[in-house]
N, C-alpha and C positions, 0 to 999 in steps of 0.2 A: 149331943151339943146341936146347939145353933151355929150354921156356918156362914163364916162372913169371907167377903172376898179375900185371898191371900192367907187362908187357913188349909186350904184344901193341897196337898202336896201329890204331886205327881207319881203314879206308881205303875207297876206291870199290870194292867185290868183294873179300872177303876172301880171301886166299891158302890155298893148301892146308897149310902148318905152322899157319896159325891155326885153320883148320874142323878139324883134327885134334886141334890142343890141344882146343878146345872138347868135341871127341868125347869125348876120354880124360877129360876134365873132368866131361860127362856121366855115365859111365861108372863112375865112382868113386863116388860116393853112392850109385847103384843099386844097387850089388854090395855095398857096405857094409852096407845095409838089408836085402836079402836074407839075408845072414849074420845080422843083427840079430834079424830075425824066427824065423829057426830056433833062434835062441841063446834067443830069450824062450819059444819053445814048451817049450825044455828046462830053461826055470828057471834060466838062467845069468845074465840081465840081468833087472832087476825092472819094468821099463815101457818104451814105446816109442811116439813120436810120429811116425808116417811122414809122409814127403813125397815118397812114390812119386807120381809123374805132376806134380809141381812142381818138378822138378829146373832145367830150363831159367831159372828167375826167378833161383836163387840164383847158378847158374853163369855166366848172361850176364851179371850185376852184379858180381859179384867180378872175372871178367875182365878187366871193362871200366874197374875203378875201380885207381888205384896203390897200392903197399903204404901209402903213408902215409896214405890215405884210411881213416878209421874207418867200418866196417861195424856196424849194431846188429842183432843177430838173434834171431830168434824159434825156436819150436819146429821148424820143416821146413826148415833154412835150413844142413843139412847141407853143400852143395855150396859154401858161403861156405867153411868150415873147411878142405875137402878143397882146393880152389883157393888157399888161402893155406898150404897144407902143414903145417896142425898137424899133429904129429905122431901117427899112428893110434893108436900104443898109449897114450899119453896119454889121447886121447878115449876111447877102449874102456874104459880105467883110471876114466876119470870115469862112465861109464855104470854102473859095476858098484858105483861108490861105494868104490873103491880108494884107499889110503893116497896113492899119487902121482896120483889123480887132479887136476884142476884145483882142486877144491874140498875137498881131504882127505876125501872122503865127506861133507861137509856139506851139498850141495847135490847135484841130480842132474840128468841129460840136457843142456838146454844153458843151464841157469842159472849161467852164469860168462861172465869175460871173461878175453882175454889180449893184455896192451895190445902186447906186441911183434909179436902178428900182426894189431894192429890190428879186432881181433875183440871188441865189447862185448854180452854176453849178456844177455838177457832177467829179468825176474821174471815170476811168475803173474800179475800185474795187467794185463800186455800193454802198457800204455799210456807208463809213464815213458820207456822209450827212445826215444820220439819228442822227448822235451822233453831229454833228455841229448844226444841227436845235434845238436839247434838248440844246443845248450852247446858242444860240440865246433868246430860251424862257426863259432860267435862268436870263439871263442879263436883259429882260425884268421884270422878277418876282422882281429882285432884286432892278429893279431901280423902280419899284412899278408902273408899265407902264401897258397898258390894250391891248397890241401889241402881237402878238401869230405868231407862225412860223409853217409852213407845208413842210412836205417832203414826196415827191414821191419814193416808191421803187415797184420793180417788185414781182410776187410770186416767182422769183426764188431768188430774194435777200433777201427773208424772211430764206433763209436755213444758210445763213451767220452768223457768230458771232456776229459782229457787231448790226445785226438786235435785237437779244437778250438783248445785253449790252444795246443798246440805249434805248429801250423801257423799259427795268426793271429800268433803272436809272431814266429815267423821270416820271416812276410811282409812285418809293419810294419819289423823291424829288417833286413830284405834279408839273409837270413842262406844261405849257400851248402850247401845240405840237400836232399838227392832224400828224399822220401818215397814208399815204395814200397808199394803196396797189394795184396798176393796174394789174389785175389778167387777164393776155391775154393769157392766156392757156400754152404758151411756153415760156421757158427759151433758146434763138435759137432753140434749136431742144427737149429739153428734156420736156417732157409734165408735167402735174401737179401732175399725178399718180407716176412719178417717182422722186417728188420733195418733197413732204409732204404725211403722213399719216392720217392727220386729214383730218375730211369729209372738213371743210371750212377752210380758212386761220383765218376768224375774230375770231373763237373760241380761239386763241392763246390768244387774249385779257383777257379771262377770267384767264390765268394762270399769266397776269401780274397784274392784280386786276384793269384793266383799261375797261372804258368803250368803247363796239365796235359795228359797224354796218356793214351789207353788204347790198350793194345797186346795182342797173343797173348802171354800169358804163356808160352805151351808150343813157342813157337819161339826156339830159342837165339840165331840169329843175329840174329832182330829185337832181344829183349832187350840183347843186347851191343851191337849199332849203336845202339840209344836211349839205352841207358845213356851209353855212350862219348860219343856228340855233346850230352848234356846236360852231363855231367860237363866237358866243355872248355867249353862256353858257360858255366857259371856260375862258372867259376875265374877267367875273365877278367871277368865280368859277375855279380859275388854275389847272387842271390838265391834261392830255395827254387824248388821243382819237383815237382809229383804227378804218378807215374805208377800208372795202375793197371793190374796185369796179370791176363788171363782165364786162369784156368785151373780145374783140380778136382782135390779130393781124393779117392783111387783107394781109399782105406782110410779107416777111424774116426779122429775126432778123437785116440784113441789106441788102442791094438789091443783094450782092454777095453770100449770103446763099442761095438765092431760096427758096421754099414753097414745095417741093417734099415730103418731111417729114411729111406734115400735111393731114389726108385725106381730101379728095374732099368735101365729104358731110358737114363738117365744116364751110368752106365756103360759102355754099349755106345758111346753118342755119341762119349764121350770116350777110350775107347779105342783108336780110331782116330786120336786125335789127340796119343797117347805121345810124350811130348818126344824120349827115348831112340831108340825104334822108329822115328819119322820122320824122325829127322835121321839116322840110322844109315841108312835105306832111301835118303835124298838123298845121301848120299855114295857108297853102292853105285851108284845110275844115273849119277853123274857120273864113275865111274872113279876115286876118290878112295880107296876102301876095296875090300877084297875079303874073301873067308869067311876065307881064310889070316890077313890082319891083323886082321880082327877077333879072330879065336883066339887070336893072339898077344898082342892088348892085353888081353883079358879073363884071360890065363894070367897075365900079369905083374902084374894089379891084383889077382887072386886068392893070387897068391905075397905079395904087400903086405901083404893083410888078413890071412892066416895066420900069417905073421910076426908082425904086432903082437898079434894075437890069443894066441899062445902066449906072449910075453912078460907080456901082461896077466893071464894065468892065472897066470904065476909071480911075481906081485906081491902084497905082502901085504895084507891086510885091517887096515884103519884099527883103533887099540888106543885106547880112549879114555883121555884123559891130562888131568885136570882141570887143570892149571897150563896147559897148552898151549891147551886150550880158550879159558881165561878171558883168557891172554896174546894172542889172535889177536883179541880184539872191538875193540879200539881199535888204531890205529897207533901206534907208541913215539914219545914226544914226552918229551924232558927240558925242562924249563920254566927259562929263563936269569933268573935275580932279580937280576943283578948290575949294575944299571942303577945311573948317577949318577942323583942326582934334582937337577934345577935348582931355581931359586927357586919359592917358592908362591903360590898366589893363591887367593883365598876365591872360591868358584865354586858354583854351581848344580849340582844332581845332574846336570840338562838339559844344561849347560855340559860338564861332565866327559865324559857320552856323547859330545858333539860334538869336543871335544879328544882323546879317543881315537880317534874314525875319523880325524881331521884328521892325528894323529902317524902312524898306522898307514898310511895313504894317500901319506905322504912315505916312509915305511920299507919299502913293499912296492910296486913298480912295478907288479905286476901283482894288484893287489889291485883288485875292482871291487865298486861298491856298485848295488842294483838294489833298486827299491820303485816305489809308486805315488806319483807326486808329489814326489818325492824332489830333483828336480833344480831347475830354475830355482825352484820354487816353496819348496822347501827341505823339503819333507815335511809332513806334517800337524801336526808339534810344533816344524819350523822347526830340527830338528836339524843338519840338512845344507845350511842357509842359507849361500850363497856358495860352496859346494863346485864347481857346474858351472864358475865363474870359475875356480877354482884349479886343476881337476883336469882339465876338459873332460868333453864329454858323452858320450864313451866311456867310459870310468870311473865317471861318475854316471851310471846311466842309468834313465831313466822309463820304469816298464814298463805295457803293457796290465793290464788290470783282471783281474787271474788271478793267484793264488799258487801252484798246484801246478808248472806250466809254469815259473815263475820258480825254485822250489826245483830241478828237475830241469835247467835250462839251469845253474845255480850246481853241478849236479853234475857235468856235463859240460864245464865251465869245468875243475875240479877233474882231472878226466882228463889235461888240455892243462898242467898246473901254475900255473893261475891260483888265486888266493884270491878269495871272494866273501862279501859282508854282504849278506843279505836283508833287508828291512825290511818288516816286515807293518805295516799302517798301522794297526792294532789289533790285539793279542793274540788276539783271538776269531777273526778270520779266519784264523787258521792253519788251523782244521779244513779249509778248502779245500785244503792241500797235506799232509794227512795221510797220504797214501800215499805220497809222495814221501820225507818223513822218515823215517816208522818202518819201511815195507819195502823203500825202496831205500836211500836215503843210510845208516841207521844199521847196515845189515846187508853193507855192501859189503866191508867189512875181515876182516871173520870169514867170509865165504864165499869170496872169492878174493883177499884180499889187498890191496885198491885203498883207499885212502884216500879220504876225501869231504870237502875241506877248505872248509868252508864256516861261517859264524855266521848264525842265525837270529834277528833281535831281535824281541820281543814285546812293545810298550808294553802293561803289563797293569795288573789291580788295580782297586778301587773307591775310593770316597771322593769323586768327582768328579761325582757324580748324571748317570751316563751311560747307565745303564739294562741290561737283560739281555745285549744284543751289544756292550756296548763296555767292560766292566767284570772279565769273569771272569779269575783268576788259574789259570792251568792247567799249573803245574808238574806235578802229580801224572801227568797224561796222558802226559809223554816222561820223568819221572825212571824210569817202570816199563820202559825200553826199554833193553835192551844194546845200544851203541854209540853211543849219544847221551853226552853230558854236558850237564848243566842248571846254569846259574849264574843268581844273583838277588840281586844286591848291594843294599844298603841305604843306602850314604853313596857322597856324591860320589868320594872317594878309591878305593874300592874299586870304582864304576862304571866308572871311568875306566881302571885297575889291572886288573881282570878282562877288561874287552873287550878292551884291547892283548893281555892273555893269551890270550884268545879266540880273537882273529884269528891270533895268531901258531900257537895249535895246529893241526895237520894233521886234526883230526877234526872231526865234526859236532857244532856247540855249539848250544844252545837259552839265547837269551841274554834273559832277562826283567828289564825296567825296570818299576818302579811309576811310574804316570802321577800318582800325587797326590804322588811324591817329586820328579817333574821341575823344578818352581818352590817347592815347600815346604820343601827342605833343603838347605842348604849347608854348605861346609867347603875346607878349604884343600886345594888340588892340585899338584903340581908341572906345570907347562907343558911340559916335555918328557916324552919317552916313558919307561913304567916299566909293569912287570907287576906284578901281586898272583898269588900263587900258587893256581890252580885245584886245589880239594878240600881247604882248610885253612882251617878254621872260625877266628873271631875273638872272644874274649872282650871284650865291649863294655862288660861291667860286672861287678864283683866284689863278692861277698858269700856268707856261708856259711849262710844260713837256707833259701833254696830255689833252686834251678836253673831258669830259664826258656829253653827252647831252640826258638828262632825263626829265621826270614828276612823278608826283604823289609819291606814295610810296618810289619809288627809288632813288629820291634825297636824302632821308636821309639813304640810303645804301651807295650811293656814298660817301658822306661826312665821314659815319663810315670807310669807306675800305680806303679811301685816306688818312684820319689821322693816322688810325693802320699802313700803309705801309709809313707814311710820305713822301709823292708824292706829288709835286708840280703840281695841277689840276686844270684846268676850268672845274668848274662844274655849267651847262647852265641848269636852271628850267624852259621849254618851257611854264609851266602854262596853255596857250592856243593852243591846236592842230589845230583848225580850224576856223580862219587863224593863220597860223605859222608865227613866226617873223624871215624872211630869213635873215635879216640883221645883226642880233646876232648871227645866226648859221654862217655865212658868217665871221663874227668878229673872232670869236673863233678858228674857222679852220684854217684862215688865221695866227692866234697868236702862235697856237702850232705844228699844223701840223699833227698832231695824234688823231683819232678821235674813241671813244665808243659811240656807240647809245646804251642805256642801257632802257628797259622797261620791265614792269610786268607781260604784255599780252604774249602768246606763240610766239616763234620767227616768224613762218611762216605766212605771210600775215598781220604782227604787222605794226603799223606804222613806227617802227626803219628801214625797209625795205624802205621806203619812203623816208626816210630823210637821209639813205644813199645812194639813188640812186640821190637825189639831190647833195649831196655833190659831187659824183663821176663825177657829167654831169656838174658841174658848178666852182667846186674847187678842180677839181683833179692837177693842177699844183701847188698845195701847200701843198700837201700830202705828208709824208715821209714814211709813211706805209698803207696798206690798211683799209677802215673804217671796224670796227669788231663791231658787234652786241651782246647784250646779252640780252636776254629772257628768258621763261621758257619751259618747255618740252611740246613737242606735244600730251599733253593726256589732259583730261579733269582734272579739279584741285581736287586732292585728300584731303579725310576726316583727316586722322591721321596725326597727328604733325609731324612726322619723314618724312611720305611720302608728306606732304605739303613742308617741307623745301627743301625737294630733286628737287620738282618740281619747285620752284622757281628761277629766274637767279641770285639772291642773293648769291647762293650758287657758282655760278661760275666766279663772276666778280672779285674776287681777282686775279684768275688765268688768266684770258684774259685780265686784265689790265697789269699784269706782262710780259706777252707774248708781249703785244704791246708795253712795254717799250722796251723791247728787241730786237724788230724787226730791 
């Protein structure tokens, strides 16, 4: 029969059929690489990251796993793609940036995923896939399935914080994931003695309380048998495993890098350990191959490669289509606003957040909450108090003190159809997860069509004398990123309805909750599930003298000041910052002709500048005065109450409002 990845079973002494399968799988990526290196010199592909000398790791790992097991790849894992029978023409189109490549020409080389083949590719930052692999493993464990995940990293990648966070969390949660280090001696030009001080990277497993092993990464049989045994073991007894595969990169980091920084004697030493020629010689010596059969195998592989390349050359180049580009940034979602409201109760803003989470946990069986101290303790603000008793610790998960890995795990959960809400204990701490959010989650759908179904909750804002590390309102960081939606409610009703809507939405959403509003604002909310439309602003006060465009806590500042001055003002609460409700902005500007944009963030680089620019470009003819902005001082947020009051734009709003009316 024709063997495919996942059909080989580990046994004592591999049979001829298995050995010849492994040989053919080793030959395939080597011969493809030789073709690509030739095409690179001819200028027919733009870049190449060579895995020559490392094929045994990818092939051995992929052949050892089941098709349902997800594999998270890096630059030099071509053997995973060929082992899983990914169509060669699509691969070649991807490398050329053709329209029918896996990213439609939007990303290069192996920066993509193909879920139908169980492969999730990398981003250039190297670490995020480790946490995503842990997230997939968590999904399998929650579903009580025996599938596992495997993620590759290089020896250089082990220096990243994501490596520590992912391995530590996987160990604490006993997740069935294999972390494979391809130790090829050099991270670009940095040798191992400048990368880590431990004798062996495999020793790091001890610190995480995880099983680990170091093996010869150039021995395909050893890799195959080791990964097979580990996979079979952790299916039955879920836990992570660290495998260090010793190998050598026979070419540069990528072809333009060259290899002048590598001592020549290393090439001589590792040339004799070449995984393809070594295995071929073993098979020849044991009578399992002869020169005729080798020639026949190579001839058939050459024919496959040439046929795929011919189809690639015939494929069209991508044609830039503005609408298609914009439409592919977000996963499609039609919001359902038809919910019948139940009886209303007067609740605090914080209670509305809790109610939204509670209703959503009941509505979605595959919704997982994650964050520091959110389980028995109920979270820093007690929003999830009592949730563990109601929904259990599998769905309400205390996390280690790490932010990036948890967002990455949420992305991994999404790959398996789960929803998740990640609570940052304070919005300021989201900086530790910035890479996962802006470079991984936000770009997934645009790059290769995979949505990332997560909400990241950020308790944000000043006014509670918490100082510079617990008071920032950081919406401008994220509203700038295509692929993210950013929501910032100001009332209990909107807080609940928008959070329910955010959880329903399959896209990554940053959800800001102002801490000063938690217990400082009350209002009536329906106790049953309902949604408020994302991307729709709300006019909270109507007037004709001036428009104040704002969001978050400043909505309440504006209402207070307008009332105290007895001014007739439109106060537009944006509620959603990405996407912005431009028609609502248009309407209020055209109505009053005088506009103040008010936000809590400091003025420079704040969202108010973007809104003012839009008004100046598109609504200039309706203005009777320059657009004015009110924001906070250009300093970090101070601790003392009087200093904090001076920092906030609220203290300057009244003067600017009077100035605007007198213009």
